C-alpha positions in Angstrom: 62.3 -68.6 -43.3 60.5 -66.2 -45.8 57.1 -67.4 -44.5 58.2 -66.7 -41.0 59.4 -63.4 -41.8 56.0 -62.4 -43.7 54.1 -63.5 -40.7 56.2 -61.2 -38.3 55.8 -58.2 -40.6 52.0 -58.7 -40.6 51.7 -59.0 -36.8 53.5 -55.7 -36.6 51.6 -53.7 -39.1 48.2 -54.7 -38.0 48.1 -53.2 -34.6 49.5 -49.9 -36.2 46.6 -49.8 -38.9 44.1 -50.5 -36.1 45.4 -47.8 -34.0 45.5 -45.3 -36.9 41.8 -46.1 -37.7 40.7 -45.8 -34.1 42.5 -42.5 -33.8 40.8 -41.2 -37.0 37.4 -42.2 -35.7 38.2 -40.6 -32.2 39.3 -37.5 -34.0 36.1 -37.2 -36.1 34.1 -37.6 -32.8 36.1 -34.8 -31.2 35.6 -32.8 -34.3 31.8 -33.2 -34.4 30.7 -32.6 -30.7 27.1 -32.2 -32.0 27.1 -36.0 -32.3 27.6 -36.4 -28.6 24.5 -36.7 -26.5 24.3 -34.6 -23.5 23.5 -36.4 -20.3 20.4 -34.7 -18.7 17.6 -35.4 -15.9 14.1 -34.7 -16.6 10.8 -34.2 -15.0 7.2 -34.6 -16.5 4.9 -31.5 -16.4 2.1 -32.2 -13.8 -0.9 -30.3 -12.4 -1.3 -29.5 -8.8 -3.8 -27.8 -6.8 -2.5 -24.3 -6.0 -3.8 -20.9 -4.7 -1.5 -18.2 -6.2 -0.8 -15.0 -4.6 1.2 -11.8 -5.7 3.0 -10.2 -2.9 3.7 -6.5 -2.5 5.7 -4.7 0.2 3.5 -2.4 2.1 3.1 0.2 4.9 0.5 0.5 7.5 -0.9 3.9 7.6 -3.9 5.4 9.6 -7.1 6.4 7.8 -7.1 9.6 9.8 -4.1 11.3 11.4 -3.9 14.7 12.9 -1.2 16.9 14.4 -2.5 18.7 17.5 -1.3 22.3 17.7 -2.4 25.3 19.7 -4.6 27.9 18.1 -4.0 30.6 20.8 -1.1 31.6 23.1 -0.7 31.0 26.7 0.7 28.3 29.2 -0.5 24.7 29.4 -2.6 24.4 32.5 -3.9 20.7 32.2 -3.4 17.7 30.2 -6.3 15.3 30.6 -4.8 12.2 28.8 -2.1 9.7 29.3 0.5 9.1 26.5 -0.8 6.3 24.2 -4.2 6.4 25.5 -7.3 5.6 23.4 -9.5 8.6 23.1 -13.1 9.2 21.7 -14.3 12.1 19.5 -14.8 15.3 21.6 -12.7 14.2 24.6 -10.7 16.8 26.2 -7.0 16.5 25.8 -5.0 19.9 26.6 -6.2 23.0 28.3 -4.4 26.4 27.7 -4.7 29.1 30.4 -8.4 30.4 29.9 -8.3 33.4 32.3 -7.9 36.2 29.8 -9.9 34.5 27.1 -12.8 34.0 29.6 -12.4 37.7 30.6 -12.4 38.9 26.9 -15.5 36.8 26.2 -17.3 38.3 29.4 -16.4 41.9 28.2 -17.5 41.2 24.6 -20.9 39.9 26.0 -21.4 43.1 28.1 -20.6 45.4 25.1 -23.2 43.5 23.2 -25.9 44.0 25.9 -24.9 47.7 25.9 -25.3 48.0 22.2 -28.6 46.2 22.4 -29.9 48.5 25.0 -28.8 51.5 23.0 -30.7 50.0 19.9 -33.8 49.6 21.8 -33.7 53.2 23.1 -33.3 54.7 19.6 -35.9 52.5 18.2 -38.5 53.9 20.8 -37.4 57.3 20.0 -38.0 56.6 16.2 -41.5 55.2 17.0 -42.3 58.4 19.0 -41.0 60.8 16.3 -43.0 59.0 13.5 -46.0 59.3 15.5 -45.5 63.0 15.8 -44.5 63.3 12.3 -48.0 61.9 11.2 -49.6 64.9 13.1 -47.1 67.3 11.7 -46.1 68.1 15.3 -42.3 67.5 14.5 -39.9 68.4 11.8 -39.1 65.7 9.0 -35.5 66.2 9.6 -35.8 65.0 13.2 -37.4 61.9 11.9 -34.8 61.2 9.6 -32.1 61.7 12.3 -33.8 59.1 14.5 -33.7 56.6 11.6 -30.0 57.2 11.1 -29.5 56.5 14.8 -31.3 53.3 14.5 -29.3 52.1 11.7 -26.1 53.0 13.5 -27.2 51.1 16.7 -28.0 48.1 14.6 -24.4 48.2 13.1 -23.1 48.4 16.7 -24.9 45.5 17.8 -23.7 43.4 14.8 -20.1 44.5 15.6 -20.6 43.6 19.2 -21.9 40.3 18.4 -19.0 39.6 16.1 -16.6 40.5 19.0 -18.5 38.0 21.1 -18.1 35.4 18.6 -14.3 36.0 18.2 -13.9 35.9 22.0 -16.0 32.6 22.2 -13.7 31.1 19.5 -10.6 31.9 21.4 -12.1 30.7 24.6 -13.0 27.4 22.6 -9.5 27.1 21.3 -8.1 27.1 24.9 -9.5 23.6 25.2 -8.2 21.1 22.7 -10.6 18.2 22.0 -10.1 15.0 20.1 -11.3 15.4 16.6 -12.1 11.6 16.1 -11.8 8.3 18.0 -8.3 7.1 18.1 -5.1 6.7 19.8 -3.0 9.7 21.0 0.8 9.5 20.9 3.5 10.7 23.4 3.1 14.2 24.4 5.5 16.8 23.2 4.8 19.3 25.9 4.2 19.2 29.8 2.0 21.3 32.0 3.5 24.9 32.3 4.9 25.0 28.6 4.5 28.3 26.9 2.7 27.9 23.6 1.7 30.1 20.9 -0.6 29.8 17.6 0.8 26.9 15.6 3.8 26.1 17.8 4.9 23.7 19.2 3.5 20.5 18.2 1.5 19.1 21.1 0.7 15.6 20.2 -0.5 13.4 17.1 -3.7 11.3 17.2 -4.4 8.5 14.8 -7.4 6.4 14.0 -6.7 2.9 14.6 -9.6 0.6 13.8 -10.1 0.3 10.9 -6.5 1.1 9.4 -5.2 1.0 6.0 -2.2 -0.5 4.1 -0.7 1.3 1.1 1.5 -0.3 -1.7 2.8 0.8 -5.1 1.8 -0.7 -8.4 3.1 0.2 -11.8 0.9 1.6 -14.7 0.3 -1.9 -16.2 -1.5 -3.2 -13.2 -4.0 -0.3 -12.8 -6.8 -2.0 -14.8 -6.5 -5.0 -12.6 -7.1 -2.9 -9.5 -9.7 -0.7 -11.0 -11.8 -3.8 -11.9 -11.5 -4.9 -8.3 -13.0 -1.5 -7.3 -15.9 -1.7 -9.9 -16.7 -5.5 -8.9 -16.2 -5.4 -5.2 -19.2 -7.7 -4.5 -17.6 -10.4 -7.0 -14.3 -10.6 -5.3 -13.7 -13.5 -2.6 -13.2 -12.4 1.0 -9.7 -13.6 1.2 -8.6 -11.5 -1.8 -6.2 -9.3 0.3 -4.4 -10.8 3.1 -1.4 -9.8 5.2 1.8 -11.3 6.3 3.5 -9.8 9.3 7.2 -9.5 9.7 7.3 -12.3 12.4 6.0 -14.7 9.7 2.5 -14.7 11.1 -0.6 -14.3 8.9 -2.8 -11.5 10.0 -6.3 -13.0 11.0 -8.3 -10.4 9.4 -8.9 -10.0 5.4 -8.8 -6.6 3.7 -10.9 -4.5 1.4 -9.7 -2.5 -1.4 -10.9 1.2 -0.9 -9.0 3.4 -3.4 -6.4 3.6 -6.2 -4.4 7.0 -6.4 -5.5 9.6 -8.9 -2.2 9.7 -11.0 1.0 8.0 -11.7 4.1 9.6 -10.1 6.3 11.2 -12.8 9.5 10.0 -11.2 8.6 6.7 -10.1 6.1 5.5 -12.7 4.0 4.0 -9.9 0.7 4.9 -8.1 -0.5 4.0 -4.7 -3.2 1.6 -3.8 -5.0 1.5 -0.3 -6.5 -1.5 1.3 -8.5 -1.3 4.6 -8.1 -3.8 7.4 -10.1 -4.2 10.6 -7.8 -3.6 13.6 -9.5 -4.5 16.8 -6.5 -5.8 18.6 -4.4 -2.8 17.5 -1.7 -5.3 16.2 -1.1 -3.1 13.1 0.5 0.1 14.0 1.1 3.2 11.6 4.4 3.1 10.0 4.7 -0.8 10.2 6.1 -2.6 7.0 4.1 -5.7 6.1 3.7 -8.0 3.0 0.3 -7.8 1.4 -0.8 -10.8 -0.6 -3.4 -10.6 -3.3 -5.0 -13.7 -5.0 -4.1 -13.9 -8.7 -5.5 -16.2 -11.5 -3.4 -19.2 -10.3 -6.2 -20.8 -8.5 -7.1 -24.6 -8.6 -5.4 -27.2 -10.7 -2.3 -25.7 -12.5 0.6 -26.9 -14.5 3.7 -26.8 -12.0 7.3 -27.3 -12.9 10.5 -26.9 -10.9 11.9 -23.3 -11.3 15.4 -24.7 -11.9 14.1 -25.9 -15.4 13.4 -22.3 -16.4 16.0 -20.2 -18.5 15.8 -16.5 -19.0 17.0 -14.8 -22.1 16.2 -11.2 -23.0 13.3 -11.1 -20.9 11.8 -14.0 -22.2 11.4 -17.4 -20.4 11.8 -20.9 -21.9 12.4 -24.6 -21.0 13.9 -27.5 -22.9 11.3 -30.0 -24.0 12.5 -33.6 -24.7 11.5 -34.7 -28.1 12.9 -38.1 -29.0 16.6 -38.1 -28.4 16.8 -34.3 -28.8 15.4 -31.1 -27.2 13.7 -28.1 -28.4 13.4 -24.7 -26.8 9.8 -23.9 -25.6 8.9 -20.3 -24.5 6.5 -20.2 -21.4 4.4 -17.8 -19.6 5.1 -18.0 -15.9 2.8 -17.5 -13.1 3.2 -17.7 -9.2 6.5 -19.0 -7.8 6.1 -21.1 -4.6 9.2 -22.7 -2.9 11.2 -24.4 -5.6 8.2 -24.7 -8.0 6.5 -22.4 -10.4 3.2 -22.3 -12.1 3.3 -22.2 -16.0 0.1 -20.6 -17.5 0.9 -21.0 -21.2 3.5 -23.0 -23.3 3.4 -26.4 -21.8 1.1 -29.5 -21.6 0.5 -32.0 -18.8 2.8 -35.0 -19.3 5.6 -33.3 -21.5 9.1 -34.1 -20.4 11.4 -31.1 -19.6 15.0 -30.9 -18.7 15.7 -29.9 -15.0 19.7 -30.9 -14.9 22.2 -30.4 -17.5 20.5 -27.3 -19.1 23.9 -25.4 -19.2 25.1 -27.6 -21.9 22.1 -27.5 -24.1 21.0 -25.6 -27.2 18.2 -25.9 -29.6 18.1 -29.4 -31.2 20.9 -30.8 -29.0 21.0 -34.6 -28.6 20.4 -35.8 -25.0 20.9 -38.9 -23.1 18.1 -38.9 -20.4 18.7 -40.3 -17.0 16.2 -41.4 -14.6 13.2 -39.1 -14.4 13.0 -37.1 -11.3 9.8 -36.7 -9.1 8.3 -33.0 -9.2 9.2 -31.2 -5.9 5.8 -30.2 -4.1 5.8 -27.3 -1.8 2.7 -28.1 0.2 3.5 -25.2 2.5 3.0 -22.7 -0.3 -0.5 -23.9 -1.3 -2.6 -21.8 1.0 
């Protein structure tokens, strides 16, 4: 009877002890989460052939652009071009009533001829008086008066010539010609409109081929673009390309022509200008485009998924698997294309990095690695 009671007591106490021991071990595991491995997925760092570009929002601007404004007053009597027409240098564009300017020019020419005739007369008088003076047949005072008359007549001729030049200029201003080859805009006046010097704006003419693209850079990038200027022959033809707003790549490559003289005090940036051929006039002044510039990420480069990168206080790092734990590794990033990004420094080909489960990681955390993922290639981004 006692033996049966002892066996029953042992059967009751043993599960209680086992439960207590298991609960203590579970509690220790809960109190020490560092001992728990974080499940993660990884990818190996690989090299791919890429062509890296930096993209800048840009604006199309004409190399030459002029507002056409009247220099004399009168009525518009003729408009020789159509809105949006291509024009060549020297081509007539607008005409202002020329009648009074033509009359002023003719009058000025007549005055000039009169003063020239008077000059010829007094010069002959002076010659005769000087001949008589050599024979003492005339008073010296008379000769002096004759010389003064010649000088006065010469001044009158000069004044008349200046008046002719002024009248000729006004007459010339009554015809407005194209200052360079380009395209004229929509006329702001019509035949019969009254104009005066400087007002109103008649039209605007812009050069179209070649054309320029302006974009802003910060002061840290200035040395890069000044090097492009100093070594223009050493740069590839495809250094500057354009991506239009419709997603198409512009068929012509650009050439760097200038970097602005100073950094803006408010913006902290300066303007860079790149010139492009524009034979089809597909680039229009004021258009916004994306300028792409080749960078150092050309050829075989180390590429990783961008989702593997973490940013902290302006620095970028990834988690590299070492054994059963991870370490934080700072990286210098390059061009991003699609879901991938180039790593310029910080990683070696073949290293295993975490791409999923990053949120639960920290330096030295234990990990349980799942099946490695294949690196995602973005062939469309390799140009």
